VOBA-1610 file (N, C-alpha, C; in pm, whole numbers, padded with zeros to 5 digits, always signed):
BEGIN
Unk-25024+01616-08760Unk-24908+01696-08752Unk-24800+01623-08673Unk-24673+01633-08715Unk-24562+01567-08641Unk-24550+01615-08502Unk-24515+01527-08417Unk-24498+01571-08280Unk-24632+01580-08196Unk-24740+01531-08255Unk-24865+01535-08186Unk-24931+01396-08182Unk-25003+01369-08073Unk-25094+01250-08071Unk-25236+01309-08043Unk-25311+01300-08139Unk-25447+01359-08131Unk-25432+01516-08122Unk-25491+01571-08016Unk-25487+01710-07998Unk-25372+01756-07905Unk-25291+01657-07854Unk-25192+01689-07753Unk-25050+01669-07824Unk-24958+01762-07782Unk-24821+01747-07823Unk-24749+01650-07722Unk-24630+01606-07768Unk-24546+01521-07685Unk-24514+01583-07554Unk-24487+01712-07557Unk-24453+01782-07434Unk-24572+01790-07337Unk-24690+01813-07393Unk-24813+01816-07309Unk-24837+01673-07249Unk-24816+01576-07325Unk-24838+01437-07271Unk-24739+01410-07160Unk-24604+01447-07184Unk-24506+01429-07076Unk-24535+01507-06951Unk-24585+01633-06972Unk-24616+01716-06856Unk-24734+01659-06777Unk-24833+01613-06847Unk-24947+01555-06779Unk-24911+01424-06707Unk-24833+01337-06774Unk-24792+01216-06711Unk-24709+01243-06586Unk-24619+01351-06584Unk-24541+01383-06473Unk-24625+01428-06361Unk-24731+01507-06393Unk-24825+01567-06298Unk-24902+01451-06231Unk-24949+01360-06315Unk-25029+01244-06257Unk-24939+01161-06164Unk-24819+01138-06207Unk-24731+01060-06124Unk-24706+01132-05988Unk-24683+01261-05994Unk-24660+01335-05871Unk-24780+01331-05778Unk-24903+01354-05841Unk-25018+01352-05760Unk-25045+01207-05699Unk-25017+01107-05776Unk-25031+00969-05728Unk-24938+00940-05613Unk-24809+00989-05629Unk-24709+00963-05525Unk-24748+01045-05393Unk-24800+01161-05414Unk-24840+01241-05297Unk-24957+01178-05220Unk-25053+01131-05295Unk-25168+01066-05235Unk-25128+00932-05165Unk-25035+00862-05229Unk-24989+00739-05169Unk-24917+00763-05038Unk-24834+00860-05033Unk-24758+00899-04912Unk-24849+00939-04800Unk-24953+01018-04839Unk-25046+01064-04735Unk-25126+00955-04682Unk-25178+00862-04767Unk-25247+00743-04720Unk-25165+00657-04637Unk-25033+00639-04674Unk-24948+00561-04594Unk-24921+00614-04455Unk-24912+00750-04448Unk-24894+00809-04311Unk-25020+00784-04227Unk-25139+00804-04289Unk-25259+00782-04217Unk-25269+00632-04169Unk-25239+00543-04262Unk-25237+00398-04226Unk-25140+00365-04112Unk-25022+00424-04121Unk-24925+00402-04015Unk-24960+00464-03879Unk-25041+00574-03885Unk-25080+00637-03754Unk-25187+00551-03684Unk-25248+00457-03754Unk-25353+00374-03694Unk-25294+00237-03652Unk-25162+00222-03661Unk-25098+00096-03616Unk-25042+00114-03472Unk-25004+00000-03418Unk-24922+00000-03298Unk-24774+00007-03342Unk-24689+00043-03258Unk-24546+00050-03293Unk-24491-00088-03332Unk-24541-00198-03267Unk-24497-00327-03305Unk-24540-00360-03448Unk-24666-00327-03484Unk-24706-00354-03618Unk-24629-00273-03727Unk-24598-00150-03685Unk-24532-00064-03777Unk-24385-00116-03810Unk-24316-00153-03706Unk-24179-00203-03726Unk-24176-00348-03780Unk-24289-00420-03772Unk-24287-00548-03825Unk-24301-00548-03976Unk-24393-00463-04028Unk-24405-00446-04172Unk-24466-00305-04195Unk-24381-00213-04244Unk-24427-00074-04261Unk-24525-00062-04374Unk-24538-00163-04459Unk-24626-00149-04578Unk-24765-00220-04553Unk-24780-00293-04454Unk-24900-00369-04424Unk-25010-00275-04373Unk-25134-00313-04396Unk-25247-00236-04343Unk-25262-00264-04190Unk-25315-00166-04124Unk-25337-00184-03979Unk-25440-00297-03958Unk-25426-00369-03842Unk-25521-00475-03810Unk-25641-00420-03742Unk-25614-00342-03633Unk-25721-00274-03556Unk-25679-00130-03546Unk-25774-00036-03584Unk-25740+00106-03578Unk-25702+00155-03437Unk-25589+00209-03424Unk-25542+00255-03290Unk-25570+00404-03279Unk-25692+00442-03253Unk-25728+00579-03233Unk-25671+00639-03110Unk-25616+00560-03025Unk-25552+00606-02900Unk-25425+00685-02933Unk-25370+00661-03048Unk-25251+00735-03096Unk-25283+00886-03108Unk-25402+00915-03159Unk-25448+01048-03178Unk-25479+01115-03048Unk-25542+01036-02953Unk-25576+01088-02830Unk-25443+01119-02744Unk-25346+01036-02766Unk-25216+01058-02691Unk-25154+01184-02735Unk-25136+01204-02869Unk-25067+01327-02912Unk-25159+01455-02884Unk-25283+01439-02884Unk-25371+01555-02868Unk-25364+01601-02722Unk-25368+01499-02627Unk-25372+01541-02483Unk-25238+01534-02420Unk-25170+01416-02428Unk-25047+01390-02354Unk-24937+01476-02408Unk-24924+01486-02541Unk-24818+01568-02607Unk-24861+01708-02634Unk-24983+01745-02586Unk-25027+01885-02591Unk-25049+01939-02738Unk-25076+01846-02828Unk-25099+01899-02962Unk-25228+01980-02971Unk-25325+01956-02882Unk-25449+02036-02879Unk-25419+02182-02846Unk-25327+02204-02754Unk-25294+02342-02720Unk-25222+02408-02837Unk-25140+02333-02909Unk-25070+02389-03019Unk-25169+02424-03129Unk-25271+02342-03145Unk-25370+02360-03243Unk-25445+02495-03219Unk-25486+02514-03092Unk-25557+02638-03059Unk-25462+02758-03079Unk-25334+02745-03042Unk-25243+02859-03064Unk-25235+02895-03212Unk-25230+02788-03300Unk-25224+02814-03442Unk-25350+02890-03490Unk-25468+02847-03441Unk-25591+02926-03475Unk-25582+03066-03430Unk-25537+03088-03306Unk-25528+03226-03253Unk-25423+03312-03329Unk-25325+03241-03393Unk-25234+03312-03477Unk-25285+03340-03620Unk-25335+03239-03679Unk-25368+03241-03823Unk-25491+03317-03860Unk-25599+03288-03781Unk-25730+03349-03811Unk-25727+03500-03803Unk-25677+03562-03690Unk-25666+03705-03687Unk-25571+03762-03796Unk-25467+03687-03825Unk-25374+03733-03929Unk-25442+03742-04061Unk-25517+03640-04100Unk-25584+03636-04228Unk-25690+03748-04235Unk-25767+03765-04124Unk-25872+03869-04131Unk-25804+04006-04139Unk-25700+04031-04068Unk-25628+04159-04073Unk-25571+04182-04215Unk-25520+04076-04273Unk-25461+04087-04411Unk-25567+04126-04511Unk-25685+04065-04501Unk-25792+04098-04591Unk-25843+04243-04568Unk-25850+04280-04444Unk-25900+04416-04408Unk-25806+04523-04461Unk-25676+04490-04466Unk-25579+04592-04514Unk-25561+04580-04664Unk-25548+04460-04714Unk-25511+04447-04855Unk-25624+04472-04954Unk-25752+04439-04917Unk-25857+04453-05010Unk-25876+04600-05045Unk-25884+04694-04946Unk-25902+04837-04984Unk-25779+04886-05058Unk-25662+04843-05015Unk-25534+04887-05084Unk-25534+04841-05230Unk-25566+04719-05249Unk-25571+04668-05387Unk-25677+04736-05474Unk-25793+04770-05416Unk-25893+04834-05489Unk-25853+04976-05531Unk-25787+05049-05441Unk-25750+05182-05468Unk-25634+05179-05580Unk-25543+05088-05572Unk-25434+05082-05668Unk-25484+05032-05800Unk-25598+04956-05802Unk-25640+04900-05930Unk-25745+04993-05996Unk-25822+05073-05918Unk-25934+05137-05978Unk-25936+05289-05970Unk-25865+05345-05876Unk-25866+05490-05855Unk-25739+05560-05897Unk-25747+05646-06002Unk-25620+05711-06045Unk-25580+05818-05953Unk-25449+05822-05919Unk-25392+05923-05842Unk-25242+05932-05879Unk-25174+06043-05841Unk-25029+06057-05872Unk-24946+05942-05813Unk-24850+05900-05883Unk-24754+05794-05843Unk-24819+05656-05813Unk-24937+05636-05873Unk-25005+05506-05846Unk-24922+05388-05901Unk-24869+05401-06019Unk-24789+05296-06076Unk-24665+05264-06001Unk-24594+05375-05955Unk-24476+05360-05874Unk-24505+05289-05740Unk-24618+05326-05675Unk-24654+05267-05548Unk-24688+05120-05573Unk-24753+05085-05683Unk-24787+04948-05715Unk-24659+04866-05735Unk-24560+04926-05800Unk-24434+04853-05819Unk-24354+04835-05683Unk-24366+04929-05597Unk-24306+04916-05465Unk-24372+04799-05386Unk-24506+04792-05390Unk-24576+04685-05323Unk-24535+04554-05381Unk-24528+04543-05516Unk-24491+04416-05582Unk-24343+04382-05544Unk-24262+04486-05538Unk-24120+04456-05501Unk-24109+04393-05360Unk-24205+04421-05275Unk-24193+04364-05138Unk-24209+04210-05137Unk-24264+04152-05243Unk-24270+04007-05253Unk-24135+03943-05275Unk-24043+04019-05334Unk-23912+03971-05368Unk-23812+03977-05259Unk-23845+04030-05145Unk-23748+04039-05029Unk-23767+03915-04949Unk-23655+03838-04937Unk-23663+03721-04845Unk-23683+03760-04700Unk-23783+03706-04638Unk-23807+03743-04499Unk-23697+03695-04407Unk-23614+03602-04453Unk-23502+03553-04369Unk-23403+03673-04347Unk-23396+03767-04438Unk-23304+03876-04422Unk-23355+03972-04315Unk-23483+03962-04279Unk-23544+04057-04188Unk-23550+04002-04048Unk-23511+03877-04023Unk-23523+03816-03898Unk-23452+03897-03784Unk-23333+03941-03805Unk-23258+04008-03700Unk-23319+04142-03664Unk-23344+04235-03762Unk-23405+04359-03730Unk-23551+04339-03669Unk-23625+04242-03716Unk-23756+04217-03664Unk-23744+04170-03515Unk-23640+04089-03491Unk-23632+04035-03352Unk-23602+04155-03260Unk-23507+04247-03297Unk-23477+04358-03213Unk-23594+04458-03193Unk-23671+04468-03306Unk-23786+04558-03301Unk-23890+04501-03200Unk-23922+04367-03212Unk-24021+04310-03122Unk-23966+04309-02978Unk-23832+04285-02966Unk-23774+04283-02831Unk-23793+04422-02764Unk-23772+04533-02837Unk-23791+04667-02777Unk-23933+04696-02745Unk-24029+04635-02823Unk-24170+04658-02801Unk-24222+04559-02700Unk-24142+04466-02648Unk-24192+04372-02549Unk-24280+04264-02604Unk-24267+04236-02736Unk-24359+04144-02803Unk-24287+04008-02837Unk-24171+03978-02781Unk-24112+03851-02796Unk-24186+03753-02708Unk-24215+03630-02756Unk-24301+03533-02682Unk-24438+03588-02655Unk-24494+03652-02758Unk-24626+03712-02763Unk-24691+03680-02888Unk-24815+03626-02887Unk-24884+03597-03014Unk-24913+03720-03095Unk-24937+03830-03026Unk-24972+03952-03102Unk-24847+03997-03181Unk-24724+03985-03131Unk-24604+04018-03201Unk-24593+03938-03330Unk-24623+03808-03322Unk-24609+03722-03434Unk-24716+03751-03539Unk-24837+03789-03489Unk-24942+03823-03581Unk-24911+03952-03660Unk-24846+04049-03594Unk-24801+04172-03664Unk-24705+04137-03772Unk-24609+04049-03741Unk-24505+04012-03837Unk-24567+03939-03956Unk-24658+03845-03930Unk-24727+03771-04029Unk-24798+03867-04127Unk-24872+03962-04069Unk-24951+04056-04154Unk-24859+04140-04239Unk-24753+04194-04175Unk-24658+04285-04244Unk-24589+04214-04361Unk-24554+04089-04344Unk-24481+04019-04448Unk-24571+03957-04554Unk-24699+03944-04525Unk-24787+03887-04624Unk-24867+03988-04699Unk-24866+04117-04665Unk-24946+04221-04733Unk-24907+04233-04879Unk-24772+04236-04915Unk-24740+04249-05060Unk-24805+04144-05144Unk-24792+04016-05106Unk-24849+03910-05188Unk-25006+03918-05202Unk-25064+03949-05087Unk-25216+03960-05086Unk-25262+04072-05173Unk-25197+04186-05159Unk-25232+04303-05247Unk-25211+04272-05392Unk-25099+04210-05422Unk-25072+04169-05565Unk-25176+04075-05620Unk-25221+03977-05535Unk-25321+03887-05584Unk-25459+03949-05606Unk-25501+04042-05512Unk-25623+04102-05523Unk-25622+04213-05629Unk-25502+04273-05652Unk-25489+04367-05757Unk-25527+04321-05893Unk-25488+04210-05930Unk-25517+04150-06060Unk-25669+04119-06065Unk-25728+04074-05954Unk-25867+04047-05960Unk-25958+04171-05974Unk-25927+04276-05893Unk-26008+04394-05906Unk-25997+04462-06041Unk-25886+04445-06114Unk-25873+04500-06243Unk-25963+04435-06349Unk-26006+04317-06317Unk-26098+04249-06411Unk-26245+04286-06395Unk-26276+04347-06287Unk-26421+04386-06268Unk-26459+04501-06359Unk-26585+04499-06416Unk-26626+04600-06514Unk-26636+04734-06457Unk-26590+04839-06522Unk-26599+04973-06473Unk-26742+05028-06481Unk-26826+04965-06562Unk-26964+05011-06580Unk-27040+05010-06446Unk-27000+04912-06356Unk-27061+04902-06222Unk-27036+05026-06145Unk-26909+05076-06143Unk-26874+05192-06066Unk-26947+05317-06126Unk-26952+05321-06257Unk-27016+05438-06320Unk-27160+05436-06288Unk-27227+05324-06286Unk-27368+05315-06248Unk-27391+05357-06100Unk-27301+05310-06015Unk-27309+05346-05876Unk-27290+05492-05856Unk-27200+05553-05929Unk-27170+05698-05916Unk-27296+05776-05960Unk-27365+05731-06070Unk-27486+05799-06111Unk-27592+05787-06003Unk-27599+05680-05934Unk-27698+05654-05830Unk-27661+05731-05703Unk-27553+05800-05699Unk-27513+05875-05578Unk-27425+05806-05479Unk-27368+05691-05520Unk-27279+05621-05424Unk-27139+05685-05427Unk-27082+05708-05310Unk-26946+05756-05303Unk-26850+05642-05320Unk-26717+05666-05328Unk-26618+05562-05345Unk-26619+05460-05234Unk-26642+05497-05110Unk-26634+05403-04998Unk-26760+05306-05008Unk-26874+05366-05032Unk-26993+05289-05039Unk-26990+05194-05163Unk-26934+05244-05271Unk-26924+05159-05391Unk-26831+05042-05369Unk-26727+05065-05291Unk-26634+04954-05264Unk-26696+04856-05174Unk-26765+04888-05068Unk-26813+04791-04973Unk-26944+04724-05016Unk-27027+04794-05093Unk-27158+04739-05125Unk-27160+04673-05263Unk-27067+04716-05353Unk-27067+04661-05494Unk-26941+04582-05529Unk-26825+04646-05516Unk-26705+04585-05561Unk-26663+04468-05472Unk-26671+04491-05340Unk-26620+04383-05244Unk-26697+04252-05261Unk-26835+04264-05266Unk-26903+04134-05291Unk-26870+04064-05420Unk-26847+04142-05524Unk-26810+04086-05651Unk-26671+04018-05642Unk-26589+04062-05559Unk-26451+04012-05544Unk-26446+03892-05441Unk-26553+03824-05417Unk-26560+03721-05317Unk-26464+03608-05349Unk-26462+03569-05472Unk-26376+03455-05514Unk-26228+03491-05491Unk-26193+03613-05535Unk-26055+03662-05510Unk-26019+03666-05358Unk-26117+03716-05275Unk-26094+03721-05134Unk-26076+03583-05077Unk-26166+03489-05116Unk-26148+03352-05068Unk-26016+03287-05106Unk-25976+03311-05231Unk-25844+03257-05272Unk-25733+03317-05192Unk-25731+03444-05166Unk-25628+03508-05084Unk-25630+03459-04951Unk-25749+03444-04892Unk-25760+03398-04756Unk-25704+03258-04740Unk-25745+03167-04837Unk-25702+03027-04820Unk-25552+03013-04848Unk-25494+03082-04940Unk-25350+03073-04967Unk-25272+03130-04845Unk-25318+03236-04788Unk-25251+03288-04672Unk-25268+03202-04549Unk-25385+03140-04537Unk-25410+03048-04428Unk-25317+02930-04431Unk-25306+02871-04550Unk-25222+02753-04571Unk-25072+02789-04537Unk-25033+02903-04593Unk-24889+02951-04573Unk-24858+02977-04426Unk-24947+03045-04361Unk-24921+03083-04219Unk-24941+02957-04128Unk-25035+02869-04161Unk-25060+02749-04087Unk-24934+02661-04077Unk-24861+02656-04191Unk-24740+02571-04198Unk-24611+02648-04174Unk-24618+02776-04141Unk-24501+02857-04125Unk-24422+02815-03999Unk-24291+02802-04013Unk-24208+02751-03904Unk-24098+02842-03853Unk-24028+02908-03946Unk-23904+02977-03907Unk-23939+03101-03821Unk-24039+03176-03853Unk-24076+03294-03772Unk-24122+03255-03636Unk-24204+03147-03630Unk-24249+03094-03499Unk-24130+03043-03416Unk-24028+02979-03485Unk-23911+02938-03416Unk-23830+03050-03359Unk-23828+03166-03423Unk-23751+03279-03387Unk-23816+03355-03279Unk-23939+03380-03282Unk-24005+03472-03195Unk-24090+03412-03083Unk-24107+03279-03084Unk-24179+03213-02978Unk-24092+03100-02914Unk-24043+03120-02795Unk-23966+03022-02724Unk-24034+02960-02608Unk-24152+03010-02574Unk-24225+02954-02461Unk-24318+02840-02516Unk-24305+02722-02454Unk-24379+02609-02508Unk-24525+02624-02509Unk-24579+02695-02408Unk-24723+02714-02406Unk-24779+02797-02520Unk-24690+02862-02591Unk-24731+02948-02705Unk-24701+02886-02841Unk-24645+02765-02845Unk-24609+02707-02972Unk-24734+02690-03061Unk-24719+02725-03191Unk-24814+02683-03290Unk-24791+02537-03336Unk-24869+02484-03421Unk-24853+02343-03463Unk-24720+02315-03525Unk-24674+02402-03614Unk-24549+02371-03680Unk-24433+02360-03577Unk-24427+02457-03484Unk-24325+02459-03380Unk-24339+02337-03286Unk-24470+02313-03252Unk-24497+02199-03166Unk-24461+02065-03217Unk-24490+02053-03354Unk-24460+01931-03419Unk-24310+01902-03427Unk-24235+02016-03450Unk-24088+02003-03443Unk-24034+01951-03308Unk-24095+02010-03206Unk-24046+01970-03072Unk-24089+01825-03042Unk-24212+01796-03088Unk-24261+01652-03071Unk-24173+01555-03144Unk-24128+01589-03261Unk-24040+01502-03345Unk-23907+01479-03267Unk-23856+01590-03207Unk-23732+01577-03135Unk-23738+01488-03008Unk-23853+01486-02950Unk-23870+01399-02830Unk-23906+01258-02863Unk-23994+01234-02968Unk-24040+01101-03000Unk-23932+01021-03069Unk-23828+01082-03132Unk-23732+01002-03201Unk-23641+00924-03105Unk-23639+00962-02978Unk-23562+00888-02876Unk-23648+00774-02814Unk-23779+00786-02825Unk-23867+00684-02767Unk-23911+00587-02871Unk-23895+00607-02998Unk-23934+00521-03100Unk-24082+00512-03127Unk-24157+00611-03070Unk-24305+00614-03087Unk-24337+00681-03223Unk-24306+00620-03333Unk-24326+00683-03459Unk-24473+00692-03501Unk-24561+00597-03451Unk-24697+00603-03493Unk-24766+00726-03432Unk-24720+00776-03308Unk-24778+00892-03259Unk-24733+01018-03344Unk-24610+01006-03392Unk-24560+01119-03475Unk-24644+01128-03605Unk-24673+01009-03664Unk-24757+01006-03785Unk-24897+01060-03755Unk-24950+01030-03638Unk-25088+01078-03593Unk-25079+01232-03585Unk-24974+01285-03529Unk-24960+01426-03512Unk-24947+01496-03650Unk-24871+01431-03740Unk-24859+01490-03878Unk-24994+01491-03943Unk-25075+01387-03934Unk-25207+01384-03990Unk-25302+01493-03934Unk-25293+01514-03805Unk-25381+01619-03747Unk-25336+01757-03801Unk-25209+01775-03828Unk-25162+01908-03875Unk-25202+01927-04024Unk-25205+01827-04100Unk-25234+01838-04243Unk-25380+01845-04278Unk-25464+01771-04199Unk-25606+01757-04231Unk-25679+01893-04246Unk-25660+01991-04159Unk-25737+02120-04176Unk-25712+02187-04311Unk-25588+02198-04357Unk-25563+02258-04481Unk-25601+02175-04594Unk-25594+02042-04579Unk-25641+01950-04684Unk-25788+01962-04709Unk-25869+01967-04599Unk-26013+01986-04612Unk-26050+02120-04665Unk-25971+02221-04630Unk-26001+02355-04677Unk-25983+02363-04832Unk-25883+02299-04880Unk-25863+02294-05031Unk-25971+02216-05100Unk-26015+02109-05038Unk-26118+02029-05101Unk-26252+02107-05106Unk-26287+02171-05000Unk-26414+02238-04987Unk-26418+02365-05076Unk-26301+02431-05092Unk-26302+02561-05161Unk-26218+02563-05289Unk-26194+02441-05336Unk-26099+02437-05457Unk-26159+02510-05572Unk-26285+02499-05604Unk-26344+02569-05719Unk-26339+02720-05704Unk-26365+02768-05576Unk-26357+02913-05548Unk-26217+02961-05563Unk-26123+02881-05516Unk-25976+02929-05521Unk-25935+02934-05667Unk-25967+02837-05749Unk-25926+02842-05886Unk-25999+02960-05957Unk-26123+02980-05933Unk-26195+03088-05995Unk-26132+03223-05958Unk-26100+03242-05835Unk-26038+03361-05781Unk-25906+03392-05844Unk-25823+03284-05859Unk-25688+03312-05918Unk-25693+03324-06068Unk-25779+03251-06140Unk-25780+03267-06283Unk-25848+03397-06331Unk-25938+03445-06251Unk-26003+03571-06290Unk-25907+03682-06280Unk-25812+03679-06191Unk-25711+03787-06179Unk-25591+03767-06272Unk-25595+03661-06352Unk-25481+03633-06438Unk-25501+03686-06576Unk-25612+03746-06612Unk-25641+03790-06747Unk-25689+03935-06738Unk-25673+04006-06847Unk-25732+04143-06857Unk-25855+04139-06955Unk-25941+04239-06927Unk-26054+04252-07016Unk-26014+04293-07148
//
């Protein structure tokens, strides 16, 4: 057939080639950053493309201890992990109810939740700031956790909603015959079956909140509370005057590695969770 090479069209070949080029470029840049982080500043400025001669692991120790990246790392964990757990605890039951239990105005409520994804959170910065200021939660990790959860609920509910809709109703009917109530059916039957969807939601939220910058910049001004994104920005501002670029590359590597490993270890589960919610029975 005209316009095809084998089983692929010209457009599919172009799209795949573009995707491979982008993946290759991203991998090259990431490896270049890691290689640069293991150099001395003299080696880096002599030839930015050359491989390191002797690995300078002291660069990582310097940014972790001297530049307090270790503290920022712990702050990010204290922010992101409770936020993700709270998101799943709120969004999973909400998505299950909207997907499986008929009640008046269910479709309207579902549309309202979906509409929440379309509101740019930048428009909410000023009212959120005044709200947290009146509650005494400015420069407080709890305040930022509440903001993270509130702004991420619509996306998480929307993602889990599609997944719960794909689960067979015969399981609920069998559980009802066996005497299980709605709550027991959810926790003992439906929630374990939605494991892939929960993992996908958890990982996507973890990566998004781990790299979030604007909200942390707005609500956290005390350096001892900086998360990694905010700390890396402050570190970049200070290191650009000293010329210690290899330490900045080391800091960047430490920020990226957790999410990179998370995607590698859970990639199959993430894809399974997202694709299951993308089709209807």
